[in-house]
Residue, then its C-alpha position, 0 to 999 in steps of 0.5 A: x489499504x496495502x503495505x508493500x516494501x519500497x525497494x528503490x525510492x526512485x522506482x515506481x510501484x507496479x501499476x495496473x492502468x486498466x484497473x487504475x490501481x497499484x498491482x498489489x501482488x506485483x508490489x509484494x504487499x505484506x498485508x492489507x485491510x479490505x474495503x469496509x462499509x462506511x462506519x465499519x472498522x478494520x485492523x492490520x498488525x504487522x511486525x516490520x523489519x527496518x526499512x521503507x514501506x508505502x501505505x497506499x489505498x487499493x481502491x481504484x483511482x485513490x492511489x493516483x489521487x494521492x492516498x498514500x504515504x511513506x512509512x520508515x521503520x527504524x530499529 
């Protein structure tokens, strides 16, 4: 999972069509949880400023299949 900020709601995230996933570096992700083996746990702690962010899966094909959600941080 990666968490990049959403700068414009109508601007798509940079997408690597060859890798079939969001281009994490170009999206400017603020943090990530690496792929984990089944049954394993991971954690990410961030202090986010007010604004919009997208939480999306970085496994190839998963973002395109809908594994993402918008996250709004209010003051």
